[in-house]
C-alpha positions in Angstrom: 93.7 78.1 148.1 92.0 76.8 144.9 90.1 80.0 144.5 93.2 82.1 144.6 94.9 79.8 142.0 92.0 80.2 139.6 92.1 83.9 140.1 95.8 84.1 139.5 95.4 82.0 136.3 92.6 84.2 134.9 94.6 87.3 135.8 97.7 86.0 134.0 95.6 85.2 130.9 94.1 88.7 130.9 97.6 90.2 131.4 98.9 88.2 128.4 95.9 89.2 126.3 96.5 92.8 127.2 100.1 92.4 126.4 99.3 91.1 123.0 96.9 94.0 122.5 99.5 96.5 123.5 102.0 94.8 121.2 99.6 95.2 118.3 98.9 98.8 119.1 102.6 99.6 119.3 103.1 98.6 115.7 104.2 101.3 113.4 102.0 102.7 110.6 102.3 100.4 107.6 102.7 103.4 105.3 105.6 104.5 107.4 107.2 101.1 107.5 107.1 100.8 103.6 108.0 104.5 103.2 105.1 105.2 100.9 102.4 107.9 100.8 98.8 107.2 101.8 97.7 107.7 98.3 100.4 105.3 96.9 99.3 103.0 94.1 99.4 99.2 94.3 102.5 99.1 92.1 104.3 101.6 94.3 103.5 99.6 97.4 104.6 96.4 95.8 107.9 97.9 94.6 108.6 99.4 98.1 107.9 96.0 99.7 110.2 94.1 97.3 113.1 96.5 98.0 112.7 96.3 101.7 112.1 92.5 101.7 115.4 92.0 99.8 117.2 94.3 102.2 116.0 92.6 105.4 115.5 89.0 104.2 116.8 86.4 106.7 118.8 84.6 104.0 120.8 87.8 103.4 121.2 88.9 107.0 121.8 85.6 108.8 120.9 85.7 112.5 120.6 89.4 112.8 117.6 89.9 115.1 117.1 93.6 114.0 116.8 92.6 110.4 114.5 89.7 111.2 112.2 92.0 113.1 112.2 94.5 110.3 111.4 91.7 107.8 108.4 90.6 109.8 107.2 94.2 110.2 107.6 94.9 106.4 105.7 91.6 105.6 102.9 92.5 108.1 102.6 96.0 106.6 102.5 94.7 103.1 99.8 92.1 103.9 97.6 95.0 105.0 98.3 97.5 102.2 98.3 95.0 99.4 94.7 94.0 100.0 92.1 96.8 99.0 89.6 95.8 101.7 92.1 95.6 104.5 93.8 98.8 103.4 90.4 100.6 103.4 89.6 99.1 106.9 93.0 100.2 108.2 92.6 103.7 106.8 89.2 104.0 108.6 89.8 102.2 111.9 93.5 101.5 112.3 94.6 98.2 113.8 91.3 97.7 115.7 89.9 95.7 112.8 92.5 93.1 113.0 93.2 93.0 116.7 90.5 90.7 118.1 91.6 87.4 116.3 95.3 88.0 116.8 94.9 88.8 120.5 92.8 85.7 121.2 95.3 83.5 119.4 98.2 85.0 121.2 96.5 84.5 124.6 95.7 80.8 123.8 99.3 80.2 122.8 100.8 81.9 125.8 98.6 80.1 128.3 99.4 76.7 126.6 103.1 77.4 126.2 103.8 77.3 130.0 102.5 73.7 130.2 105.0 72.4 127.6 108.0 70.6 129.0 109.8 69.0 126.1 111.8 71.5 124.2 111.4 69.8 120.8 107.6 69.7 121.1 107.6 73.4 122.2 109.6 74.4 119.1 107.4 72.3 116.8 104.3 74.0 118.2 106.0 77.4 118.0 106.7 76.8 114.3 103.1 75.8 113.7 101.8 78.7 115.7 104.0 81.3 113.9 102.8 80.0 110.5 99.1 79.9 111.6 99.3 83.4 113.2 100.8 84.7 110.0 98.0 83.2 107.9 95.3 84.5 110.2 96.9 87.8 111.3 94.7 89.9 108.9 91.3 88.6 109.9 91.8 85.7 107.5 88.6 85.3 105.5 89.6 87.4 102.5 93.3 88.1 103.0 95.8 86.0 101.2 99.1 85.5 103.1 102.2 85.8 101.0 104.9 83.3 101.9 108.5 82.9 100.7 108.6 79.1 100.7 112.4 79.1 100.4 112.7 80.7 103.8 110.6 78.0 105.5 112.0 74.9 107.1 110.7 71.4 106.2 108.1 71.4 109.0 106.6 74.7 108.1 106.6 73.8 104.4 104.6 70.7 105.3 102.1 72.6 107.3 101.8 75.3 104.6 101.1 72.6 102.0 98.5 71.1 104.4 96.8 74.4 105.0 96.7 75.0 101.3 95.0 71.6 100.7 92.5 72.5 103.3 91.5 75.6 101.5 93.5 78.3 103.4 94.4 81.0 100.8 98.2 80.9 100.8 99.9 83.0 98.1 103.6 82.4 97.6 106.2 85.0 96.8 109.3 84.8 94.6 112.3 83.7 96.6 114.4 86.7 97.8 117.5 84.8 96.7 116.3 84.6 93.1 115.4 88.3 93.1 118.7 89.3 94.6 120.7 87.2 92.1 118.7 88.8 89.2 119.3 92.2 90.6 123.0 91.5 90.7 123.1 90.1 87.2 124.1 86.7 88.5 121.6 84.6 86.6 121.8 82.6 83.4 119.6 83.9 80.6 118.6 81.6 77.7 117.8 83.0 74.3 114.2 82.4 73.1 113.1 83.1 69.5 109.6 84.5 68.6 107.2 81.6 67.9 109.5 79.0 69.5 108.1 76.7 72.1 110.4 75.3 74.8 109.5 72.4 77.1 111.5 72.2 80.4 111.4 71.6 84.1 112.3 74.1 86.8 113.2 73.2 90.4 111.0 74.4 93.2 111.8 78.0 94.3 114.2 78.6 91.4 113.7 80.3 88.1 114.6 79.7 84.4 115.3 83.0 82.6 114.7 83.7 78.9 115.5 86.7 76.7 113.5 87.7 73.6 114.6 90.2 70.9 111.9 92.2 69.2 111.8 94.8 66.4 109.9 98.1 66.2 107.3 96.5 64.0 106.8 93.6 66.4 106.6 95.9 69.4 103.9 98.0 67.6 101.9 94.9 66.6 102.0 93.5 70.1 103.7 90.6 72.0 102.2 87.7 74.0 104.1 85.4 76.4 102.3 82.3 77.5 103.3 79.3 79.7 101.3 76.2 80.5 101.8 73.0 82.4 100.1 69.8 81.3 100.7 68.1 84.6 99.1 71.0 86.5 102.3 72.2 88.1 102.2 75.5 90.0 104.5 78.2 88.6 104.9 82.0 88.2 105.5 83.9 85.0 107.8 86.8 85.6 108.8 89.8 83.5 112.0 91.7 84.4 113.2 95.2 83.5 116.9 95.8 82.9 118.7 98.2 85.3 121.5 100.5 84.4 124.0 98.3 86.2 123.0 95.3 84.0 120.9 93.7 86.7 117.2 92.7 86.4 114.4 94.0 88.6 111.0 92.3 88.8 108.3 94.4 87.1 105.4 92.0 86.5 104.2 88.7 87.9 101.4 86.3 87.0 100.5 83.2 89.0 99.4 80.1 87.2 95.8 79.3 87.3 94.0 76.0 86.6 92.1 76.1 83.3 90.6 72.7 82.5 93.3 70.0 82.5 96.3 72.4 82.5 97.7 75.3 84.6 98.6 78.4 82.6 99.7 82.0 82.8 100.1 84.7 80.2 101.2 88.3 79.7 99.7 90.4 76.9 101.5 93.5 75.6 99.0 94.7 72.9 99.3 98.4 73.0 96.0 99.0 75.0 95.0 98.4 78.6 94.6 94.7 79.4 93.5 93.2 82.7 94.4 90.5 85.1 91.8 88.6 87.0 92.5 87.3 90.5 89.9 84.9 91.7 88.3 85.3 95.2 88.8 82.9 98.0 86.6 79.9 97.7 86.3 79.4 101.4 84.8 82.9 102.0 82.6 82.3 98.9 81.1 79.2 100.6 80.4 81.2 103.8 78.8 84.2 102.1 77.8 83.4 98.5 76.0 86.7 98.0 79.0 88.8 99.0 81.3 86.6 96.9 79.1 87.1 93.9 79.0 90.9 94.2 82.8 91.1 94.8 83.7 88.6 92.1 84.8 91.2 89.6 86.8 93.2 92.2 89.8 91.1 91.3 89.6 92.3 87.7 92.4 94.9 87.7 94.5 96.6 84.9 98.0 95.4 84.3 100.8 97.9 85.0 102.6 97.4 81.6 100.6 97.2 78.3 103.3 97.7 75.6 107.0 96.9 75.1 109.6 98.8 73.2 112.0 97.4 70.6 115.0 95.6 72.1 115.7 92.7 74.5 113.1 91.6 77.0 113.6 89.1 79.8 110.9 86.6 81.1 111.3 83.9 83.7 109.4 80.9 84.9 109.5 80.3 88.6 108.8 76.9 90.2 106.0 77.3 92.7 105.3 73.7 93.9 105.8 73.0 97.5 108.1 69.9 97.1 108.7 69.0 93.5 109.9 70.5 90.2 107.5 72.1 87.8 107.3 71.0 84.1 106.2 73.7 81.6 106.0 74.9 78.0 106.8 78.5 77.3 106.3 80.5 74.0 106.6 84.1 73.0 104.7 85.1 69.9 104.0 88.3 67.9 100.3 89.3 67.9 100.2 90.1 64.2 98.3 87.0 63.1 95.8 87.5 65.9 94.3 90.9 65.0 90.7 89.5 65.3 91.5 88.1 68.8 92.9 91.5 69.8 89.6 93.2 69.0 87.6 90.5 70.7 89.8 90.7 73.9 89.4 94.5 74.0 85.6 94.2 73.5 85.0 91.5 76.1 87.2 93.2 78.7 85.3 96.5 78.2 82.0 94.6 78.7 83.4 93.2 82.0 84.3 96.6 83.2 80.8 97.9 82.4 79.3 94.8 84.1 81.4 95.5 87.2 79.9 99.0 87.5 76.4 97.6 86.9 77.0 94.9 89.6 77.8 97.6 92.2 74.4 99.3 91.5 72.6 96.0 91.4 74.0 95.0 94.8 72.4 98.1 96.4 69.0 97.2 94.8 69.4 93.6 95.8 70.2 94.3 99.4 67.2 96.7 99.6 64.8 94.2 98.2 66.2 91.4 100.3 65.7 93.5 103.5 62.2 94.3 102.4 61.5 90.6 101.7 62.8 89.6 105.2 60.6 92.3 106.7 57.5 91.0 104.8 58.2 87.4 105.7 58.4 88.3 109.4 55.2 90.4 109.2 53.4 87.5 107.4 54.1 85.2 110.4 53.0 87.8 112.9 49.8 88.6 111.0 48.9 84.9 110.8 49.4 84.5 114.5 47.3 87.6 115.3 44.4 86.4 113.1 44.3 83.0 114.7 44.3 84.5 118.2 41.4 86.9 117.3 39.3 84.1 115.8 39.9 82.0 118.9 38.8 84.8 121.1 35.7 85.4 119.0 34.7 81.7 119.2 35.1 81.8 123.0 32.8 84.8 123.2 30.2 83.1 121.0 30.2 80.0 123.3 29.5 82.2 126.3 26.0 83.0 125.0 23.9 80.3 126.9 21.9 80.0 130.2 23.0 76.4 130.8 26.1 76.6 133.0 27.3 73.1 132.1 26.7 73.6 128.4 28.3 77.0 128.6 31.3 75.4 130.2 31.5 72.5 127.8 30.8 74.5 124.7 33.3 77.1 125.7 36.0 74.5 126.2 35.1 72.7 123.0 35.1 76.0 121.0 38.4 76.9 122.5 39.9 73.6 121.5 38.5 73.7 118.0 39.5 77.3 117.5 43.1 76.4 118.6 43.0 73.8 115.8 41.7 76.4 113.4 38.2 74.9 113.1 34.8 76.8 113.1 31.6 75.3 114.5 30.3 74.4 111.0 33.5 72.6 110.3 33.3 70.7 113.6 29.7 69.5 112.7 30.9 68.5 109.3 33.7 66.4 110.8 31.2 64.6 113.1 29.0 63.7 110.2 31.9 62.3 108.3 33.0 60.3 111.3 29.4 58.8 111.7 29.4 57.7 108.0 32.7 56.0 108.4 31.4 54.0 111.4 28.3 52.9 109.4 30.5 51.7 106.6 32.5 49.6 109.0 29.3 47.9 110.4 28.2 47.0 106.8 31.6 45.4 106.2 31.5 43.4 109.4 28.1 41.9 108.3 29.4 40.9 104.9 32.4 39.2 106.5 30.1 36.8 108.3 28.7 35.4 105.0 30.2 33.1 102.4 29.7 33.2 98.7 26.0 33.1 97.4 24.6 34.1 100.8 25.5 30.8 102.5 25.8 31.4 106.3 29.3 31.2 107.7 28.4 29.8 111.0 26.9 26.3 111.2 24.4 25.1 113.8 26.1 22.6 115.9 22.7 21.0 117.0 21.9 19.9 113.5 23.5 16.7 112.3 25.7 16.8 109.3 
């Protein structure tokens, strides 16, 4: 029966939706997955994620399904805890905040999957789905997904590039292979002198490593490492700490940002707290400009390392383009000649921190005034409507004062019409007088049209001979 078929279809859809919901609810606590405390700092969460991502990365574990599941779980947990808003929402409400979008997407996919016949088409859609569900898994307006492009196949890389062009916030991570090679000391490190600029190209998802030797005096005066790309290539500037076994572990990372006609990134070790600024998602800013404005300085966060000790320090430039190599210029300089700039930087960043606190207070005041304004606007419209209705009722009552039934009826109808138009009786009479004057003017004009120049009649008498 057709009815039974539709019921069975709707039942299967609801069962799949419930299955997706149950699957989400069965996820482990992200803090437990990353083995960190609930009061862990951002740096502790990032360090724990990197260690576990290296341990369970698919490139390292081949086709091991257990490792693949663990890698997905670690990535999912990090996507929640690495974002302050999502972390706060999870701490307050658990997975309920992120469940609705994920469940609906899973239900759509499961219902559509059964109708696919061709295996290649099914695999292609599955790849697209997995990438899209990863991008949208955390209620995607504000969350940036972190992807390791080296682990994606060609199809998924194309879709990731397409989504990025369309404005989806996709944040890439350093390849697990690069991090593992650095940790094992299996990378080539080039020596770079202070004040020296080097121009090179780095292949996508690979890194060029540089070592810099600094003295006690140079460490005390401060050090700055800057990289820029004149052809607007995307890259990451990395700083590695040396391990006891001779390997290198990633300690700092700065993504390139577009500034004018170049992309650039920098690290400043000046002996005092400096800040990094991560810009908010432009798509969410377009949807809610007010919230985007008040949250604009939330991405202004202190850097984990502010000074270096004398010795050898290792930096790297990581190619972050989707398909092509990245050209760049790198230089490491001592901050001694830039004492004035140091003070200016310290001063302006202190002002930004103060402004961030003021902005939080201003938001409360702004929301309160905005709510009051909306209330007043609504009341204005209501009051205007009430006044018009009362005046109309008054005019109707006035028109009722007559002993002539016909006049009473006509006057009442006329008054109601005029009052509906917002006119009083005096205004109605004034309008009639103006209308009469206009008609008189038209009659005069008609008479003048019947005469020629110098009062010669226009019409000729046909009875008189010419």
